[in-house]
Short mmCIF file of the C-alpha atoms (twelve columns), coordinates in Angstrom:
data_MODEL
# 
_entry.id   MODEL 
# 
loop_
_atom_site.group_PDB 
_atom_site.id 
_atom_site.type_symbol 
_atom_site.label_atom_id 
_atom_site.label_alt_id 
_atom_site.label_comp_id 
_atom_site.label_asym_id 
_atom_site.label_seq_id 
_atom_site.Cartn_x 
_atom_site.Cartn_y 
_atom_site.Cartn_z 
_atom_site.pdbx_PDB_model_num 
ATOM 1   C CA . GLY A 1   76.791  43.125 47.594 1 
ATOM 2   C CA . LEU A 2   78.141  45.389 44.894 1 
ATOM 3   C CA . THR A 3   79.084  48.412 46.987 1 
ATOM 4   C CA . ASP A 4   81.989  49.540 49.082 1 
ATOM 5   C CA . ASP A 5   82.566  52.513 51.359 1 
ATOM 6   C CA . TYR A 6   85.988  53.641 50.154 1 
ATOM 7   C CA . GLY A 7   87.544  53.069 46.737 1 
ATOM 8   C CA . GLY A 8   84.542  53.153 44.444 1 
ATOM 9   C CA . GLN A 9   85.338  49.617 43.256 1 
ATOM 10  C CA . ASN A 10  82.342  47.306 43.170 1 
ATOM 11  C CA . TYR A 11  82.859  43.654 43.901 1 
ATOM 12  C CA . ALA A 12  80.542  40.744 44.630 1 
ATOM 13  C CA . ARG A 13  81.036  39.293 48.077 1 
ATOM 14  C CA . PHE A 14  79.445  37.294 50.866 1 
ATOM 15  C CA . GLN A 15  79.324  39.286 54.078 1 
ATOM 16  C CA . ASN A 16  77.944  38.128 57.394 1 
ATOM 17  C CA . SER A 17  77.794  39.347 60.961 1 
ATOM 18  C CA . PHE A 18  76.992  37.338 64.042 1 
ATOM 19  C CA . GLY A 19  76.800  38.720 67.534 1 
ATOM 20  C CA . ALA A 20  75.023  39.219 70.808 1 
ATOM 21  C CA . ASN A 21  73.680  42.305 72.544 1 
ATOM 22  C CA . ALA A 22  72.723  42.789 76.177 1 
ATOM 23  C CA . ASP A 23  70.826  45.646 77.751 1 
ATOM 24  C CA . VAL A 24  70.811  45.862 81.557 1 
ATOM 25  C CA . LEU A 25  68.606  48.349 83.398 1 
ATOM 26  C CA . ILE A 26  70.813  49.166 86.409 1 
ATOM 27  C CA . GLN A 27  68.350  51.652 87.912 1 
ATOM 28  C CA . LYS A 28  65.139  53.249 86.706 1 
ATOM 29  C CA . ASP A 29  67.119  56.003 84.947 1 
ATOM 30  C CA . MET A 30  70.432  54.186 84.227 1 
ATOM 31  C CA . ASN A 31  71.219  51.595 81.554 1 
ATOM 32  C CA . LEU A 32  74.251  49.516 80.537 1 
ATOM 33  C CA . ALA A 33  74.418  48.235 76.941 1 
ATOM 34  C CA . MET A 34  76.965  45.673 75.717 1 
ATOM 35  C CA . SER A 35  77.620  44.158 72.315 1 
ATOM 36  C CA . LEU A 36  80.023  41.583 70.880 1 
ATOM 37  C CA . SER A 37  80.101  40.509 67.225 1 
ATOM 38  C CA . ARG A 38  82.130  38.786 64.525 1 
ATOM 39  C CA . SER A 39  81.978  39.682 60.844 1 
ATOM 40  C CA . ASP A 40  83.419  37.999 57.754 1 
ATOM 41  C CA . VAL A 41  83.875  39.184 54.169 1 
ATOM 42  C CA . ILE A 42  84.452  36.552 51.461 1 
ATOM 43  C CA . PRO A 43  84.877  37.902 47.885 1 
ATOM 44  C CA . ALA A 44  83.107  36.010 45.101 1 
ATOM 45  C CA . ASP A 45  86.109  36.022 42.743 1 
ATOM 46  C CA . ASP A 46  89.913  36.025 42.947 1 
ATOM 47  C CA . GLU A 47  90.290  39.609 41.693 1 
ATOM 48  C CA . PHE A 48  89.345  40.904 45.162 1 
ATOM 49  C CA . LYS A 49  90.771  38.065 47.266 1 
ATOM 50  C CA . ASP A 50  92.855  40.587 49.222 1 
ATOM 51  C CA . GLN A 51  89.586  41.908 50.702 1 
ATOM 52  C CA . ARG A 52  88.856  38.602 52.459 1 
ATOM 53  C CA . SER A 53  88.709  39.437 56.147 1 
ATOM 54  C CA . SER A 54  87.340  38.601 59.539 1 
ATOM 55  C CA . GLY A 55  86.874  40.935 62.441 1 
ATOM 56  C CA . TYR A 56  85.605  41.242 65.979 1 
ATOM 57  C CA . ASN A 57  83.880  44.232 67.545 1 
ATOM 58  C CA . ALA A 58  82.949  44.927 71.147 1 
ATOM 59  C CA . SER A 59  81.131  47.899 72.594 1 
ATOM 60  C CA . LEU A 60  80.023  49.111 75.983 1 
ATOM 61  C CA . ALA A 61  77.741  52.079 76.674 1 
ATOM 62  C CA . TRP A 62  76.472  53.630 79.883 1 
ATOM 63  C CA . GLU A 63  73.303  55.720 79.529 1 
ATOM 64  C CA . TYR A 64  71.693  58.043 82.055 1 
ATOM 65  C CA . GLN A 65  68.228  59.534 81.619 1 
ATOM 66  C CA . MET A 66  68.554  63.043 83.077 1 
ATOM 67  C CA . ASN A 67  64.857  63.749 82.468 1 
ATOM 68  C CA . PRO A 68  62.179  62.212 80.198 1 
ATOM 69  C CA . ARG A 69  63.442  64.266 77.221 1 
ATOM 70  C CA . LEU A 70  67.244  63.908 77.647 1 
ATOM 71  C CA . VAL A 71  69.555  60.870 77.729 1 
ATOM 72  C CA . THR A 72  73.329  61.256 78.072 1 
ATOM 73  C CA . GLY A 73  76.109  58.722 78.303 1 
ATOM 74  C CA . LEU A 74  79.568  57.393 77.593 1 
ATOM 75  C CA . SER A 75  80.574  54.699 75.117 1 
ATOM 76  C CA . ALA A 76  83.629  52.628 74.242 1 
ATOM 77  C CA . ASN A 77  84.110  50.595 71.047 1 
ATOM 78  C CA . TYR A 78  86.954  48.219 70.242 1 
ATOM 79  C CA . GLY A 79  87.490  46.403 66.943 1 
ATOM 80  C CA . ILE A 80  90.105  44.222 65.262 1 
ATOM 81  C CA . ALA A 81  90.325  43.020 61.660 1 
ATOM 82  C CA . SER A 82  92.450  40.337 60.032 1 
ATOM 83  C CA . TYR A 83  93.205  39.928 56.286 1 
ATOM 84  C CA . PRO A 84  94.653  36.406 55.835 1 
ATOM 85  C CA . ASP A 85  94.964  36.363 52.003 1 
ATOM 86  C CA . SER A 86  96.734  39.640 51.311 1 
ATOM 87  C CA . ASN A 87  99.588  41.977 52.115 1 
ATOM 88  C CA . GLN A 88  97.162  43.960 54.245 1 
ATOM 89  C CA . LYS A 89  98.032  43.562 57.896 1 
ATOM 90  C CA . ASP A 90  95.915  43.270 61.002 1 
ATOM 91  C CA . SER A 91  94.336  46.410 62.372 1 
ATOM 92  C CA . GLY A 92  92.722  47.548 65.579 1 
ATOM 93  C CA . SER A 93  90.783  50.552 66.778 1 
ATOM 94  C CA . LEU A 94  89.482  51.997 70.019 1 
ATOM 95  C CA . ALA A 95  86.958  54.831 70.242 1 
ATOM 96  C CA . LEU A 96  85.752  56.591 73.383 1 
ATOM 97  C CA . SER A 97  82.944  59.142 73.276 1 
ATOM 98  C CA . ALA A 98  80.295  61.057 75.174 1 
ATOM 99  C CA . PHE A 99  76.815  61.389 73.699 1 
ATOM 100 C CA . GLY A 100 73.408  62.926 74.214 1 
ATOM 101 C CA . ASN A 101 69.951  62.318 72.739 1 
ATOM 102 C CA . ALA A 102 67.149  64.818 73.262 1 
ATOM 103 C CA . ALA A 103 63.518  65.267 72.345 1 
ATOM 104 C CA . VAL A 104 63.813  68.888 71.212 1 
ATOM 105 C CA . PHE A 105 60.207  69.468 70.142 1 
ATOM 106 C CA . ARG A 106 57.115  67.253 70.067 1 
ATOM 107 C CA . ASN A 107 58.108  65.569 66.767 1 
ATOM 108 C CA . THR A 108 61.830  66.388 66.628 1 
ATOM 109 C CA . THR A 109 64.785  64.592 68.183 1 
ATOM 110 C CA . ALA A 110 68.476  65.527 68.139 1 
ATOM 111 C CA . SER A 111 71.588  63.455 68.825 1 
ATOM 112 C CA . ILE A 112 75.192  64.498 69.303 1 
ATOM 113 C CA . SER A 113 78.402  62.679 70.176 1 
ATOM 114 C CA . ALA A 114 82.063  63.612 70.417 1 
ATOM 115 C CA . GLY A 115 85.121  61.633 71.343 1 
ATOM 116 C CA . TYR A 116 88.526  60.286 70.427 1 
ATOM 117 C CA . SER A 117 89.403  57.398 68.118 1 
ATOM 118 C CA . ARG A 118 92.776  55.640 67.955 1 
ATOM 119 C CA . ALA A 119 93.518  53.194 65.119 1 
ATOM 120 C CA . MET A 120 96.589  51.101 64.338 1 
ATOM 121 C CA . ILE A 121 97.664  48.935 61.416 1 
ATOM 122 C CA . SER A 122 100.616 46.578 61.815 1 
ATOM 123 C CA . ALA A 123 103.705 47.175 59.653 1 
ATOM 124 C CA . THR A 124 103.504 45.839 56.084 1 
ATOM 125 C CA . ASN A 125 106.179 44.912 53.572 1 
ATOM 126 C CA . GLN A 126 105.794 48.342 51.937 1 
ATOM 127 C CA . VAL A 127 105.808 50.311 55.187 1 
ATOM 128 C CA . GLY A 128 108.551 49.656 57.696 1 
ATOM 129 C CA . SER A 129 106.628 50.783 60.793 1 
ATOM 130 C CA . ASP A 130 103.161 50.618 62.253 1 
ATOM 131 C CA . ILE A 131 100.560 53.136 61.123 1 
ATOM 132 C CA . ASN A 132 98.963  54.930 64.078 1 
ATOM 133 C CA . SER A 133 96.304  57.611 63.938 1 
ATOM 134 C CA . GLY A 134 94.382  59.387 66.656 1 
ATOM 135 C CA . ILE A 135 91.605  61.825 65.749 1 
ATOM 136 C CA . ILE A 136 88.638  63.629 67.239 1 
ATOM 137 C CA . VAL A 137 85.429  61.915 66.090 1 
ATOM 138 C CA . ALA A 138 81.968  63.452 66.162 1 
ATOM 139 C CA . SER A 139 78.433  63.067 64.922 1 
ATOM 140 C CA . ALA A 140 75.223  65.074 65.063 1 
ATOM 141 C CA . SER A 141 71.747  64.509 63.698 1 
ATOM 142 C CA . VAL A 142 68.258  65.995 63.772 1 
ATOM 143 C CA . ASN A 143 65.228  63.868 62.927 1 
ATOM 144 C CA . SER A 144 61.749  65.321 62.452 1 
ATOM 145 C CA . GLU A 145 58.390  63.695 61.792 1 
ATOM 146 C CA . ILE A 146 56.635  65.752 59.109 1 
ATOM 147 C CA . SER A 147 53.353  63.849 59.292 1 
ATOM 148 C CA . LYS A 148 52.196  60.415 60.413 1 
ATOM 149 C CA . GLY A 149 54.677  57.949 58.884 1 
ATOM 150 C CA . LEU A 150 56.699  60.622 56.988 1 
ATOM 151 C CA . SER A 151 59.976  61.844 58.488 1 
ATOM 152 C CA . HIS A 152 63.235  63.420 57.440 1 
ATOM 153 C CA . ALA A 153 66.690  63.687 59.000 1 
ATOM 154 C CA . ILE A 154 69.929  65.568 58.459 1 
ATOM 155 C CA . SER A 155 73.211  64.299 59.888 1 
ATOM 156 C CA . TYR A 156 76.951  64.884 60.064 1 
ATOM 157 C CA . ASN A 157 79.587  62.250 60.853 1 
ATOM 158 C CA . ARG A 158 83.391  62.349 61.238 1 
ATOM 159 C CA . ASN A 159 85.159  59.036 61.712 1 
ATOM 160 C CA . GLN A 160 88.187  56.988 60.727 1 
ATOM 161 C CA . GLY A 161 88.437  53.466 59.420 1 
ATOM 162 C CA . ARG A 162 90.573  51.114 57.413 1 
ATOM 163 C CA . GLY A 163 91.131  52.053 53.780 1 
ATOM 164 C CA . PHE A 164 89.966  49.792 50.935 1 
ATOM 165 C CA . GLU A 165 93.506  48.654 50.081 1 
ATOM 166 C CA . GLY A 166 95.294  49.461 53.338 1 
ATOM 167 C CA . GLY A 167 96.057  52.538 55.347 1 
ATOM 168 C CA . LEU A 168 93.546  54.576 57.298 1 
ATOM 169 C CA . ASP A 169 90.806  56.794 55.892 1 
ATOM 170 C CA . ILE A 170 89.369  59.744 57.757 1 
ATOM 171 C CA . SER A 171 85.881  60.457 56.490 1 
ATOM 172 C CA . GLU A 172 83.439  63.278 56.984 1 
ATOM 173 C CA . SER A 173 79.918  63.105 55.647 1 
ATOM 174 C CA . PHE A 174 76.749  65.134 55.589 1 
ATOM 175 C CA . SER A 175 73.510  63.396 54.696 1 
ATOM 176 C CA . TYR A 176 69.811  64.044 54.302 1 
ATOM 177 C CA . ALA A 177 67.203  61.300 54.367 1 
ATOM 178 C CA . LEU A 178 63.486  61.282 53.676 1 
ATOM 179 C CA . SER A 179 61.536  58.197 54.742 1 
ATOM 180 C CA . TRP A 180 57.972  56.969 54.791 1 
ATOM 181 C CA . LYS A 181 56.713  54.081 56.864 1 
ATOM 182 C CA . ARG A 182 53.161  52.841 57.101 1 
ATOM 183 C CA . ASP A 183 52.151  49.512 58.653 1 
ATOM 184 C CA . MET A 184 54.231  46.851 56.837 1 
ATOM 185 C CA . MET A 185 55.525  49.153 54.058 1 
ATOM 186 C CA . ALA A 186 58.564  51.420 54.199 1 
ATOM 187 C CA . MET A 187 60.349  53.620 51.664 1 
ATOM 188 C CA . GLY A 188 63.317  55.944 51.934 1 
ATOM 189 C CA . PHE A 189 65.632  58.192 49.953 1 
# 
């Protein structure tokens, strides 16, 4: 890939993820979802060797269908990352949130979540103590089908994650997407 989420620097890399998901229907209206995965990033050249990393992520979500048009629940996500070839130190994060998904109108759905995220990066040579950050995280989206196969969505997201060259980044984003899907073809903007 030639994209990154933080610093605007493009670099070629091999990136993989491997994991397992489980979905258990506890009762007719109650579900438990679990996920465990490992991801690796291996830069293609030495210029970005400090971005070489491996990480593990685990998540657990409990969902309850209050009625056919409304699902609510709680989720927990835990992740760790390790950077063996750089001055960047190991990091970890834990996020807890409550969420809801609703069919608002016949062709419109809405989702909302809010919670708390805690992230920590071990002390580095440049910084004498651990970096800790706890923030309120949130997301909201509305998705509407305009016609058969054509839909659009608007969303907001507030989160925190590891910075491109260390530290923690808090990000907020608004986005709009237009997509078309018909049989085996799909297109989006």
